N, CA, C and O atoms as a Tripos MOL2 file, in Angstrom:
@<TRIPOS>MOLECULE
protein
  296   295    74     0     0
PROTEIN
NO_CHARGES

@<TRIPOS>ATOM
      1 N          80.5740  110.7600  106.7150 N.3       1 MET1
      2 CA         79.4990  111.2620  105.8960 C.3       1 MET1
      3 C          79.0700  110.1520  104.9340 C.2       1 MET1
      4 O          79.8890  109.3440  104.4940 O.2       1 MET1
      5 N          77.7780  110.1270  104.6180 N.am      2 LYS2
      6 CA         77.2340  109.1750  103.6520 C.3       2 LYS2
      7 C          76.5940  109.9240  102.4950 C.2       2 LYS2
      8 O          75.9920  110.9830  102.6730 O.2       2 LYS2
      9 N          76.7360  109.3520  101.3100 N.am      3 VAL3
     10 CA         76.1590  109.9200  100.1030 C.3       3 VAL3
     11 C          75.4560  108.7940   99.3630 C.2       3 VAL3
     12 O          75.9370  107.6610   99.3540 O.2       3 VAL3
     13 N          74.3190  109.0950   98.7410 N.am      4 ALA4
     14 CA         73.6320  108.1210   97.9030 C.3       4 ALA4
     15 C          73.6510  108.6230   96.4650 C.2       4 ALA4
     16 O          73.2250  109.7410   96.1770 O.2       4 ALA4
     17 N          74.1450  107.7880   95.5800 N.am      5 ILE5
     18 CA         74.1360  108.1010   94.1520 C.3       5 ILE5
     19 C          72.9410  107.3770   93.5510 C.2       5 ILE5
     20 O          72.7810  106.1690   93.7220 O.2       5 ILE5
     21 N          72.1140  108.1210   92.8530 N.am      6 ILE6
     22 CA         70.9250  107.5420   92.2320 C.3       6 ILE6
     23 C          71.1160  107.5950   90.7200 C.2       6 ILE6
     24 O          71.0660  108.6640   90.1120 O.2       6 ILE6
     25 N          71.3320  106.4380   90.1300 N.am      7 ARG7
     26 CA         71.4450  106.2970   88.6810 C.3       7 ARG7
     27 C          70.5880  105.1100   88.3190 C.2       7 ARG7
     28 O          70.9770  103.9650   88.5490 O.2       7 ARG7
     29 N          69.4490  105.3660   87.7650 N.am      8 LEU8
     30 CA         68.4860  104.2980   87.5860 C.3       8 LEU8
     31 C          68.5880  103.5610   86.2580 C.2       8 LEU8
     32 O          68.6540  102.3320   86.2550 O.2       8 LEU8
     33 N          68.6030  104.2480   85.1560 N.am      9 SER9
     34 CA         68.3890  103.5140   83.9210 C.3       9 SER9
     35 C          69.3980  103.7780   82.8050 C.2       9 SER9
     36 O          69.2450  103.2120   81.7220 O.2       9 SER9
     37 N          70.3800  104.5730   83.0040 N.am     10 ALA10
     38 CA         71.3210  104.8750   81.9310 C.3      10 ALA10
     39 C          72.6740  104.2130   82.2110 C.2      10 ALA10
     40 O          73.3750  104.5950   83.1470 O.2      10 ALA10
     41 N          73.0270  103.2380   81.4080 N.am     11 LEU11
     42 CA         74.2540  102.4830   81.5940 C.3      11 LEU11
     43 C          75.4870  103.3830   81.5710 C.2      11 LEU11
     44 O          76.3720  103.2440   82.4150 O.2      11 LEU11
     45 N          75.5490  104.2920   80.6230 N.am     12 GLY12
     46 CA         76.6880  105.2030   80.5340 C.3      12 GLY12
     47 C          76.8170  106.1000   81.7560 C.2      12 GLY12
     48 O          77.9250  106.3590   82.2260 O.2      12 GLY12
     49 N          75.6940  106.5710   82.2680 N.am     13 ASP13
     50 CA         75.7180  107.4080   83.4670 C.3      13 ASP13
     51 C          76.2260  106.6300   84.6770 C.2      13 ASP13
     52 O          76.9380  107.1800   85.5170 O.2      13 ASP13
     53 N          75.8660  105.3710   84.7650 N.am     14 ILE14
     54 CA         76.3310  104.5340   85.8800 C.3      14 ILE14
     55 C          77.8460  104.3830   85.8150 C.2      14 ILE14
     56 O          78.5270  104.4850   86.8350 O.2      14 ILE14
     57 N          78.3640  104.1450   84.6400 N.am     15 ILE15
     58 CA         79.8110  103.9760   84.4740 C.3      15 ILE15
     59 C          80.5490  105.2710   84.8030 C.2      15 ILE15
     60 O          81.5820  105.2410   85.4730 O.2      15 ILE15
     61 N          80.0310  106.4040   84.3400 N.am     16 HIS16
     62 CA         80.6820  107.6850   84.6360 C.3      16 HIS16
     63 C          80.6020  108.0290   86.1260 C.2      16 HIS16
     64 O          81.5550  108.5650   86.6910 O.2      16 HIS16
     65 N          79.4900  107.7290   86.7460 N.am     17 ALA17
     66 CA         79.3410  108.0210   88.1730 C.3      17 ALA17
     67 C          80.2380  107.1270   89.0170 C.2      17 ALA17
     68 O          80.6060  107.5070   90.1290 O.2      17 ALA17
     69 N          80.5940  105.9620   88.5220 N.am     18 ALA18
     70 CA         81.5050  105.0800   89.2600 C.3      18 ALA18
     71 C          82.8680  105.7410   89.4330 C.2      18 ALA18
     72 O          83.5550  105.4810   90.4220 O.2      18 ALA18
     73 N          83.2670  106.5770   88.5040 N.am     19 VAL19
     74 CA         84.5210  107.3160   88.6330 C.3      19 VAL19
     75 C          84.4280  108.3160   89.7800 C.2      19 VAL19
     76 O          85.3760  108.4740   90.5480 O.2      19 VAL19
     77 N          83.2990  108.9830   89.8940 N.am     20 ILE20
     78 CA         83.0880  109.9300   90.9960 C.3      20 ILE20
     79 C          83.1570  109.2100   92.3340 C.2      20 ILE20
     80 O          83.6390  109.7540   93.3270 O.2      20 ILE20
     81 N          82.6690  107.9840   92.3410 N.am     21 ASN21
     82 CA         82.7030  107.1780   93.5590 C.3      21 ASN21
     83 C          84.1330  107.0330   94.0850 C.2      21 ASN21
     84 O          84.3450  107.0430   95.2980 O.2      21 ASN21
     85 N          85.1020  106.8990   93.2010 N.am     22 GLU22
     86 CA         86.5080  106.7720   93.6010 C.3      22 GLU22
     87 C          86.9710  107.9980   94.3960 C.2      22 GLU22
     88 O          87.6300  107.8590   95.4270 O.2      22 GLU22
     89 N          86.6310  109.1810   93.9200 N.am     23 PHE23
     90 CA         87.0320  110.4160   94.5990 C.3      23 PHE23
     91 C          86.3400  110.5490   95.9540 C.2      23 PHE23
     92 O          86.9600  110.9680   96.9320 O.2      23 PHE23
     93 N          85.0680  110.1970   96.0090 N.am     24 LEU24
     94 CA         84.3430  110.2670   97.2780 C.3      24 LEU24
     95 C          84.9320  109.2930   98.2980 C.2      24 LEU24
     96 O          85.0770  109.6300   99.4730 O.2      24 LEU24
     97 N          85.2650  108.1030   97.8500 N.am     25 TYR25
     98 CA         85.8400  107.0900   98.7340 C.3      25 TYR25
     99 C          87.1740  107.5620   99.3120 C.2      25 TYR25
    100 O          87.4390  107.3740  100.5000 O.2      25 TYR25
    101 N          88.0040  108.1700   98.4800 N.am     26 LYS26
    102 CA         89.3040  108.6780   98.9410 C.3      26 LYS26
    103 C          89.1340  109.7980   99.9570 C.2      26 LYS26
    104 O          90.0280  110.0310  100.7700 O.2      26 LYS26
    105 N          88.0080  110.4920   99.9250 N.am     27 SER27
    106 CA         87.7320  111.5730  100.8770 C.3      27 SER27
    107 C          87.1090  111.0570  102.1620 C.2      27 SER27
    108 O          86.7880  111.8440  103.0520 O.2      27 SER27
    109 N          86.9330  109.7540  102.2720 N.am     28 GLY28
    110 CA         86.3660  109.1700  103.4820 C.3      28 GLY28
    111 C          84.8470  109.1390  103.5120 C.2      28 GLY28
    112 O          84.2540  108.9400  104.5720 O.2      28 GLY28
    113 N          84.2180  109.3300  102.3780 N.am     29 ILE29
    114 CA         82.7610  109.3540  102.2970 C.3      29 ILE29
    115 C          82.2550  107.9730  101.9100 C.2      29 ILE29
    116 O          82.7390  107.3790  100.9470 O.2      29 ILE29
    117 N          81.2820  107.4590  102.6580 N.am     30 LYS30
    118 CA         80.6650  106.1800  102.3350 C.3      30 LYS30
    119 C          79.5950  106.4290  101.2760 C.2      30 LYS30
    120 O          78.7660  107.3290  101.4090 O.2      30 LYS30
    121 N          79.6310  105.6170  100.2280 N.am     31 VAL31
    122 CA         78.7240  105.8230   99.1040 C.3      31 VAL31
    123 C          77.7680  104.6440   98.9690 C.2      31 VAL31
    124 O          78.1950  103.4960   98.8500 O.2      31 VAL31
    125 N          76.4790  104.9390   98.9910 N.am     32 ASP32
    126 CA         75.4330  103.9660   98.6880 C.3      32 ASP32
    127 C          74.9450  104.2570   97.2760 C.2      32 ASP32
    128 O          74.9720  105.4020   96.8250 O.2      32 ASP32
    129 N          74.5030  103.2270   96.5900 N.am     33 TRP33
    130 CA         73.9900  103.3810   95.2290 C.3      33 TRP33
    131 C          72.5550  102.9100   95.1650 C.2      33 TRP33
    132 O          72.1910  101.9070   95.7800 O.2      33 TRP33
    133 N          71.7430  103.6370   94.4200 N.am     34 ILE34
    134 CA         70.3830  103.2210   94.1020 C.3      34 ILE34
    135 C          70.3650  103.0490   92.5890 C.2      34 ILE34
    136 O          70.6070  103.9950   91.8400 O.2      34 ILE34
    137 N          70.0710  101.8120   92.1480 N.am     35 VAL35
    138 CA         70.2120  101.4900   90.7290 C.3      35 VAL35
    139 C          69.1280  100.5010   90.3020 C.2      35 VAL35
    140 O          68.6410   99.7130   91.1140 O.2      35 VAL35
    141 N          68.7600  100.5480   89.0410 N.am     36 GLU36
    142 CA         67.8030   99.6120   88.4650 C.3      36 GLU36
    143 C          68.3620   98.1910   88.5490 C.2      36 GLU36
    144 O          69.5440   97.9640   88.2930 O.2      36 GLU36
    145 N          67.5060   97.2480   88.9080 N.am     37 GLU37
    146 CA         67.9220   95.8470   89.0640 C.3      37 GLU37
    147 C          68.6620   95.3110   87.8430 C.2      37 GLU37
    148 O          69.6760   94.6270   87.9810 O.2      37 GLU37
    149 N          68.1710   95.6120   86.6770 N.am     38 SER38
    150 CA         68.7490   95.0420   85.4560 C.3      38 SER38
    151 C          70.1610   95.5500   85.1730 C.2      38 SER38
    152 O          70.8990   94.9210   84.4150 O.2      38 SER38
    153 N          70.5440   96.6710   85.7670 N.am     39 LEU39
    154 CA         71.8780   97.2300   85.5450 C.3      39 LEU39
    155 C          72.7920   97.0980   86.7560 C.2      39 LEU39
    156 O          73.9290   97.5700   86.7310 O.2      39 LEU39
    157 N          72.3130   96.4720   87.7960 N.am     40 SER40
    158 CA         73.0690   96.4210   89.0450 C.3      40 SER40
    159 C          74.2870   95.5080   88.9940 C.2      40 SER40
    160 O          75.1920   95.6430   89.8180 O.2      40 SER40
    161 N          74.3270   94.5790   88.0400 N.am     41 ASP41
    162 CA         75.4670   93.6580   87.9450 C.3      41 ASP41
    163 C          76.7880   94.4050   87.7470 C.2      41 ASP41
    164 O          77.8410   93.9210   88.1630 O.2      41 ASP41
    165 N          76.7370   95.5510   87.1310 N.am     42 ILE42
    166 CA         77.9410   96.3520   86.8850 C.3      42 ILE42
    167 C          78.5870   96.7650   88.2000 C.2      42 ILE42
    168 O          79.8120   96.8320   88.2980 O.2      42 ILE42
    169 N          77.7740   97.0400   89.2050 N.am     43 LEU43
    170 CA         78.2770   97.5640   90.4740 C.3      43 LEU43
    171 C          78.4930   96.4930   91.5440 C.2      43 LEU43
    172 O          79.1090   96.7720   92.5730 O.2      43 LEU43
    173 N          78.0090   95.3020   91.3230 N.am     44 ASP44
    174 CA         78.0570   94.2610   92.3580 C.3      44 ASP44
    175 C          79.4570   93.9940   92.9000 C.2      44 ASP44
    176 O          79.6050   93.6990   94.0860 O.2      44 ASP44
    177 N          80.4620   94.0880   92.0820 N.am     45 PHE45
    178 CA         81.8100   93.7390   92.5240 C.3      45 PHE45
    179 C          82.7100   94.9500   92.7330 C.2      45 PHE45
    180 O          83.9280   94.8120   92.8490 O.2      45 PHE45
    181 N          82.1110   96.1330   92.7820 N.am     46 HIS46
    182 CA         82.8890   97.3510   93.0240 C.3      46 HIS46
    183 C          83.2500   97.3990   94.5100 C.2      46 HIS46
    184 O          82.3590   97.4720   95.3570 O.2      46 HIS46
    185 N          84.5260   97.3600   94.8330 N.am     47 PRO47
    186 CA         84.9290   97.2450   96.2440 C.3      47 PRO47
    187 C          84.7070   98.5020   97.0860 C.2      47 PRO47
    188 O          84.7460   98.4270   98.3140 O.2      47 PRO47
    189 N          84.4810   99.6250   96.4670 N.am     48 LYS48
    190 CA         84.3930  100.8720   97.2220 C.3      48 LYS48
    191 C          82.9750  101.4090   97.3640 C.2      48 LYS48
    192 O          82.7790  102.5840   97.6740 O.2      48 LYS48
    193 N          81.9930  100.5540   97.1390 N.am     49 ILE49
    194 CA         80.5960  100.9310   97.3340 C.3      49 ILE49
    195 C          80.1300  100.3510   98.6570 C.2      49 ILE49
    196 O          80.2900   99.1580   98.9160 O.2      49 ILE49
    197 N          79.5590  101.1950   99.4810 N.am     50 ASN50
    198 CA         79.0960  100.7630  100.7980 C.3      50 ASN50
    199 C          77.9230   99.7950  100.6750 C.2      50 ASN50
    200 O          78.0160   98.6570  101.1340 O.2      50 ASN50
    201 N          76.8270  100.2270  100.0670 N.am     51 LYS51
    202 CA         75.6380   99.3960   99.8840 C.3      51 LYS51
    203 C          74.9890   99.7070   98.5450 C.2      51 LYS51
    204 O          75.0880  100.8240   98.0360 O.2      51 LYS51
    205 N          74.3250   98.7050   97.9820 N.am     52 ILE52
    206 CA         73.6190   98.8790   96.7130 C.3      52 ILE52
    207 C          72.1580   98.5330   96.9300 C.2      52 ILE52
    208 O          71.8310   97.4440   97.4000 O.2      52 ILE52
    209 N          71.2820   99.4660   96.5840 N.am     53 LEU53
    210 CA         69.8420   99.2260   96.6340 C.3      53 LEU53
    211 C          69.3720   99.0090   95.2010 C.2      53 LEU53
    212 O          69.3780   99.9320   94.3860 O.2      53 LEU53
    213 N          68.9650   97.7750   94.9060 N.am     54 LYS54
    214 CA         68.5100   97.4220   93.5670 C.3      54 LYS54
    215 C          67.0000   97.5560   93.5360 C.2      54 LYS54
    216 O          66.2920   96.9140   94.3120 O.2      54 LYS54
    217 N          66.5130   98.3940   92.6320 N.am     55 ILE55
    218 CA         65.0730   98.6420   92.5900 C.3      55 ILE55
    219 C          64.4910   98.2660   91.2340 C.2      55 ILE55
    220 O          65.1950   98.2010   90.2260 O.2      55 ILE55
    221 N          63.2150   98.0280   91.2410 N.am     56 ASN56
    222 CA         62.4700   97.8020   90.0130 C.3      56 ASN56
    223 C          61.8640   99.1450   89.6260 C.2      56 ASN56
    224 O          60.9750   99.6520   90.3110 O.2      56 ASN56
    225 N          62.3380   99.7110   88.5460 N.am     57 LEU57
    226 CA         61.9390  101.0610   88.1440 C.3      57 LEU57
    227 C          60.4390  101.1730   87.9010 C.2      57 LEU57
    228 O          59.8460  102.2130   88.1890 O.2      57 LEU57
    229 N          59.8200  100.1270   87.3790 N.am     58 LYS58
    230 CA         58.3850  100.1670   87.1180 C.3      58 LYS58
    231 C          57.5840  100.3100   88.4150 C.2      58 LYS58
    232 O          56.5850  101.0290   88.4510 O.2      58 LYS58
    233 N          58.0170   99.6320   89.4750 N.am     59 SER59
    234 CA         57.2850   99.7410   90.7360 C.3      59 SER59
    235 C          57.4720  101.1060   91.3770 C.2      59 SER59
    236 O          56.5680  101.6060   92.0470 O.2      59 SER59
    237 N          58.6340  101.7100   91.1790 N.am     60 VAL60
    238 CA         58.8750  103.0450   91.7270 C.3      60 VAL60
    239 C          58.0310  104.0820   91.0030 C.2      60 VAL60
    240 O          57.5420  105.0300   91.6170 O.2      60 VAL60
    241 N          57.8600  103.9040   89.7070 N.am     61 LYS61
    242 CA         57.0330  104.8550   88.9540 C.3      61 LYS61
    243 C          55.5830  104.8110   89.4160 C.2      61 LYS61
    244 O          54.8830  105.8230   89.3760 O.2      61 LYS61
    245 N          55.1360  103.6410   89.8530 N.am     62 LYS62
    246 CA         53.7670  103.5120   90.3430 C.3      62 LYS62
    247 C          53.6010  104.1540   91.7180 C.2      62 LYS62
    248 O          52.5860  104.7950   91.9930 O.2      62 LYS62
    249 N          54.5930  103.9800   92.5720 N.am     63 ASN63
    250 CA         54.5100  104.5140   93.9280 C.3      63 ASN63
    251 C          55.8920  104.9810   94.3570 C.2      63 ASN63
    252 O          56.7280  104.1700   94.7550 O.2      63 ASN63
    253 N          56.1340  106.2740   94.2780 N.am     64 LYS64
    254 CA         57.4540  106.8310   94.5650 C.3      64 LYS64
    255 C          57.8740  106.6800   96.0260 C.2      64 LYS64
    256 O          59.0630  106.7560   96.3370 O.2      64 LYS64
    257 N          56.9200  106.4690   96.9170 N.am     65 PHE65
    258 CA         57.2630  106.2900   98.3240 C.3      65 PHE65
    259 C          57.9390  104.9520   98.5750 C.2      65 PHE65
    260 O          58.6040  104.7800   99.5970 O.2      65 PHE65
    261 N          57.7790  103.9890   97.6500 N.am     66 ASN66
    262 CA         58.4660  102.7070   97.7890 C.3      66 ASN66
    263 C          59.9780  102.8870   97.7960 C.2      66 ASN66
    264 O          60.6850  102.1750   98.5090 O.2      66 ASN66
    265 N          60.4730  103.8290   97.0130 N.am     67 LEU67
    266 CA         61.9060  104.0960   96.9650 C.3      67 LEU67
    267 C          62.4130  104.5650   98.3220 C.2      67 LEU67
    268 O          63.4530  104.1010   98.7900 O.2      67 LEU67
    269 N          61.6990  105.4640   98.9440 N.am     68 VAL68
    270 CA         62.0960  105.9760  100.2620 C.3      68 VAL68
    271 C          62.0610  104.8540  101.2970 C.2      68 VAL68
    272 O          62.9750  104.7410  102.1140 O.2      68 VAL68
    273 N          61.0330  104.0350  101.2730 N.am     69 LYS69
    274 CA         60.9130  102.9250  102.2170 C.3      69 LYS69
    275 C          62.0640  101.9410  102.0450 C.2      69 LYS69
    276 O          62.6400  101.4810  103.0310 O.2      69 LYS69
    277 N          62.3990  101.6200  100.8150 N.am     70 GLU70
    278 CA         63.4700  100.6710  100.5540 C.3      70 GLU70
    279 C          64.8280  101.2230  100.9900 C.2      70 GLU70
    280 O          65.6530  100.4890  101.5340 O.2      70 GLU70
    281 N          65.0570  102.5210  100.7510 N.am     71 TYR71
    282 CA         66.3360  103.1130  101.1270 C.3      71 TYR71
    283 C          66.5010  103.1560  102.6320 C.2      71 TYR71
    284 O          67.6150  103.0010  103.1330 O.2      71 TYR71
    285 N          65.4340  103.3600  103.3510 N.am     72 LYS72
    286 CA         65.5230  103.3890  104.8180 C.3      72 LYS72
    287 C          65.9100  102.0330  105.3920 C.2      72 LYS72
    288 O          66.4700  101.9540  106.4850 O.2      72 LYS72
    289 N          65.6100  100.9610  104.6530 N.am     73 LYS73
    290 CA         65.9490   99.6050  105.1150 C.3      73 LYS73
    291 C          67.4620   99.3670  105.1310 C.2      73 LYS73
    292 O          67.9650   98.6070  105.9590 O.2      73 LYS73
    293 N          68.1860  100.0220  104.2120 N.am     74 ILE74
    294 CA         69.6260   99.8000  104.1660 C.3      74 ILE74
    295 C          70.2710  100.7940  105.0480 C.2      74 ILE74
    296 O          71.4950  100.8050  105.1740 O.2      74 ILE74
@<TRIPOS>BOND
     1     1     2 1
     2     2     3 1
     3     3     4 2
     4     3     5 am
     5     5     6 1
     6     6     7 1
     7     7     8 2
     8     7     9 am
     9     9    10 1
    10    10    11 1
    11    11    12 2
    12    11    13 am
    13    13    14 1
    14    14    15 1
    15    15    16 2
    16    15    17 am
    17    17    18 1
    18    18    19 1
    19    19    20 2
    20    19    21 am
    21    21    22 1
    22    22    23 1
    23    23    24 2
    24    23    25 am
    25    25    26 1
    26    26    27 1
    27    27    28 2
    28    27    29 am
    29    29    30 1
    30    30    31 1
    31    31    32 2
    32    31    33 am
    33    33    34 1
    34    34    35 1
    35    35    36 2
    36    35    37 am
    37    37    38 1
    38    38    39 1
    39    39    40 2
    40    39    41 am
    41    41    42 1
    42    42    43 1
    43    43    44 2
    44    43    45 am
    45    45    46 1
    46    46    47 1
    47    47    48 2
    48    47    49 am
    49    49    50 1
    50    50    51 1
    51    51    52 2
    52    51    53 am
    53    53    54 1
    54    54    55 1
    55    55    56 2
    56    55    57 am
    57    57    58 1
    58    58    59 1
    59    59    60 2
    60    59    61 am
    61    61    62 1
    62    62    63 1
    63    63    64 2
    64    63    65 am
    65    65    66 1
    66    66    67 1
    67    67    68 2
    68    67    69 am
    69    69    70 1
    70    70    71 1
    71    71    72 2
    72    71    73 am
    73    73    74 1
    74    74    75 1
    75    75    76 2
    76    75    77 am
    77    77    78 1
    78    78    79 1
    79    79    80 2
    80    79    81 am
    81    81    82 1
    82    82    83 1
    83    83    84 2
    84    83    85 am
    85    85    86 1
    86    86    87 1
    87    87    88 2
    88    87    89 am
    89    89    90 1
    90    90    91 1
    91    91    92 2
    92    91    93 am
    93    93    94 1
    94    94    95 1
    95    95    96 2
    96    95    97 am
    97    97    98 1
    98    98    99 1
    99    99   100 2
   100    99   101 am
   101   101   102 1
   102   102   103 1
   103   103   104 2
   104   103   105 am
   105   105   106 1
   106   106   107 1
   107   107   108 2
   108   107   109 am
   109   109   110 1
   110   110   111 1
   111   111   112 2
   112   111   113 am
   113   113   114 1
   114   114   115 1
   115   115   116 2
   116   115   117 am
   117   117   118 1
   118   118   119 1
   119   119   120 2
   120   119   121 am
   121   121   122 1
   122   122   123 1
   123   123   124 2
   124   123   125 am
   125   125   126 1
   126   126   127 1
   127   127   128 2
   128   127   129 am
   129   129   130 1
   130   130   131 1
   131   131   132 2
   132   131   133 am
   133   133   134 1
   134   134   135 1
   135   135   136 2
   136   135   137 am
   137   137   138 1
   138   138   139 1
   139   139   140 2
   140   139   141 am
   141   141   142 1
   142   142   143 1
   143   143   144 2
   144   143   145 am
   145   145   146 1
   146   146   147 1
   147   147   148 2
   148   147   149 am
   149   149   150 1
   150   150   151 1
   151   151   152 2
   152   151   153 am
   153   153   154 1
   154   154   155 1
   155   155   156 2
   156   155   157 am
   157   157   158 1
   158   158   159 1
   159   159   160 2
   160   159   161 am
   161   161   162 1
   162   162   163 1
   163   163   164 2
   164   163   165 am
   165   165   166 1
   166   166   167 1
   167   167   168 2
   168   167   169 am
   169   169   170 1
   170   170   171 1
   171   171   172 2
   172   171   173 am
   173   173   174 1
   174   174   175 1
   175   175   176 2
   176   175   177 am
   177   177   178 1
   178   178   179 1
   179   179   180 2
   180   179   181 am
   181   181   182 1
   182   182   183 1
   183   183   184 2
   184   183   185 am
   185   185   186 1
   186   186   187 1
   187   187   188 2
   188   187   189 am
   189   189   190 1
   190   190   191 1
   191   191   192 2
   192   191   193 am
   193   193   194 1
   194   194   195 1
   195   195   196 2
   196   195   197 am
   197   197   198 1
   198   198   199 1
   199   199   200 2
   200   199   201 am
   201   201   202 1
   202   202   203 1
   203   203   204 2
   204   203   205 am
   205   205   206 1
   206   206   207 1
   207   207   208 2
   208   207   209 am
   209   209   210 1
   210   210   211 1
   211   211   212 2
   212   211   213 am
   213   213   214 1
   214   214   215 1
   215   215   216 2
   216   215   217 am
   217   217   218 1
   218   218   219 1
   219   219   220 2
   220   219   221 am
   221   221   222 1
   222   222   223 1
   223   223   224 2
   224   223   225 am
   225   225   226 1
   226   226   227 1
   227   227   228 2
   228   227   229 am
   229   229   230 1
   230   230   231 1
   231   231   232 2
   232   231   233 am
   233   233   234 1
   234   234   235 1
   235   235   236 2
   236   235   237 am
   237   237   238 1
   238   238   239 1
   239   239   240 2
   240   239   241 am
   241   241   242 1
   242   242   243 1
   243   243   244 2
   244   243   245 am
   245   245   246 1
   246   246   247 1
   247   247   248 2
   248   247   249 am
   249   249   250 1
   250   250   251 1
   251   251   252 2
   252   251   253 am
   253   253   254 1
   254   254   255 1
   255   255   256 2
   256   255   257 am
   257   257   258 1
   258   258   259 1
   259   259   260 2
   260   259   261 am
   261   261   262 1
   262   262   263 1
   263   263   264 2
   264   263   265 am
   265   265   266 1
   266   266   267 1
   267   267   268 2
   268   267   269 am
   269   269   270 1
   270   270   271 1
   271   271   272 2
   272   271   273 am
   273   273   274 1
   274   274   275 1
   275   275   276 2
   276   275   277 am
   277   277   278 1
   278   278   279 1
   279   279   280 2
   280   279   281 am
   281   281   282 1
   282   282   283 1
   283   283   284 2
   284   283   285 am
   285   285   286 1
   286   286   287 1
   287   287   288 2
   288   287   289 am
   289   289   290 1
   290   290   291 1
   291   291   292 2
   292   291   293 am
   293   293   294 1
   294   294   295 1
   295   295   296 2
@<TRIPOS>SUBSTRUCTURE
     1 MET1         2 RESIDUE 1 A MET
     2 LYS2         6 RESIDUE 1 A LYS
     3 VAL3        10 RESIDUE 1 A VAL
     4 ALA4        14 RESIDUE 1 A ALA
     5 ILE5        18 RESIDUE 1 A ILE
     6 ILE6        22 RESIDUE 1 A ILE
     7 ARG7        26 RESIDUE 1 A ARG
     8 LEU8        30 RESIDUE 1 A LEU
     9 SER9        34 RESIDUE 1 A SER
    10 ALA10       38 RESIDUE 1 A ALA
    11 LEU11       42 RESIDUE 1 A LEU
    12 GLY12       46 RESIDUE 1 A GLY
    13 ASP13       50 RESIDUE 1 A ASP
    14 ILE14       54 RESIDUE 1 A ILE
    15 ILE15       58 RESIDUE 1 A ILE
    16 HIS16       62 RESIDUE 1 A HIS
    17 ALA17       66 RESIDUE 1 A ALA
    18 ALA18       70 RESIDUE 1 A ALA
    19 VAL19       74 RESIDUE 1 A VAL
    20 ILE20       78 RESIDUE 1 A ILE
    21 ASN21       82 RESIDUE 1 A ASN
    22 GLU22       86 RESIDUE 1 A GLU
    23 PHE23       90 RESIDUE 1 A PHE
    24 LEU24       94 RESIDUE 1 A LEU
    25 TYR25       98 RESIDUE 1 A TYR
    26 LYS26      102 RESIDUE 1 A LYS
    27 SER27      106 RESIDUE 1 A SER
    28 GLY28      110 RESIDUE 1 A GLY
    29 ILE29      114 RESIDUE 1 A ILE
    30 LYS30      118 RESIDUE 1 A LYS
    31 VAL31      122 RESIDUE 1 A VAL
    32 ASP32      126 RESIDUE 1 A ASP
    33 TRP33      130 RESIDUE 1 A TRP
    34 ILE34      134 RESIDUE 1 A ILE
    35 VAL35      138 RESIDUE 1 A VAL
    36 GLU36      142 RESIDUE 1 A GLU
    37 GLU37      146 RESIDUE 1 A GLU
    38 SER38      150 RESIDUE 1 A SER
    39 LEU39      154 RESIDUE 1 A LEU
    40 SER40      158 RESIDUE 1 A SER
    41 ASP41      162 RESIDUE 1 A ASP
    42 ILE42      166 RESIDUE 1 A ILE
    43 LEU43      170 RESIDUE 1 A LEU
    44 ASP44      174 RESIDUE 1 A ASP
    45 PHE45      178 RESIDUE 1 A PHE
    46 HIS46      182 RESIDUE 1 A HIS
    47 PRO47      186 RESIDUE 1 A PRO
    48 LYS48      190 RESIDUE 1 A LYS
    49 ILE49      194 RESIDUE 1 A ILE
    50 ASN50      198 RESIDUE 1 A ASN
    51 LYS51      202 RESIDUE 1 A LYS
    52 ILE52      206 RESIDUE 1 A ILE
    53 LEU53      210 RESIDUE 1 A LEU
    54 LYS54      214 RESIDUE 1 A LYS
    55 ILE55      218 RESIDUE 1 A ILE
    56 ASN56      222 RESIDUE 1 A ASN
    57 LEU57      226 RESIDUE 1 A LEU
    58 LYS58      230 RESIDUE 1 A LYS
    59 SER59      234 RESIDUE 1 A SER
    60 VAL60      238 RESIDUE 1 A VAL
    61 LYS61      242 RESIDUE 1 A LYS
    62 LYS62      246 RESIDUE 1 A LYS
    63 ASN63      250 RESIDUE 1 A ASN
    64 LYS64      254 RESIDUE 1 A LYS
    65 PHE65      258 RESIDUE 1 A PHE
    66 ASN66      262 RESIDUE 1 A ASN
    67 LEU67      266 RESIDUE 1 A LEU
    68 VAL68      270 RESIDUE 1 A VAL
    69 LYS69      274 RESIDUE 1 A LYS
    70 GLU70      278 RESIDUE 1 A GLU
    71 TYR71      282 RESIDUE 1 A TYR
    72 LYS72      286 RESIDUE 1 A LYS
    73 LYS73      290 RESIDUE 1 A LYS
    74 ILE74      294 RESIDUE 1 A ILE
């Protein structure tokens, strides 16, 4: 099973959600993350994240379909 965690702009939320990632990983679930580019450095070295999609939040606000297109690429 695959799960995507979407935490775009709140640093504290990203840190708290990383704990949830540990439980999902232990259950055999592959976790992808969708995160704002400026905050993605926190997750870059997390060994239990399958893939990270770094997005520019301003471009997504202009065209929400860009997010779907980018996620399909990974």
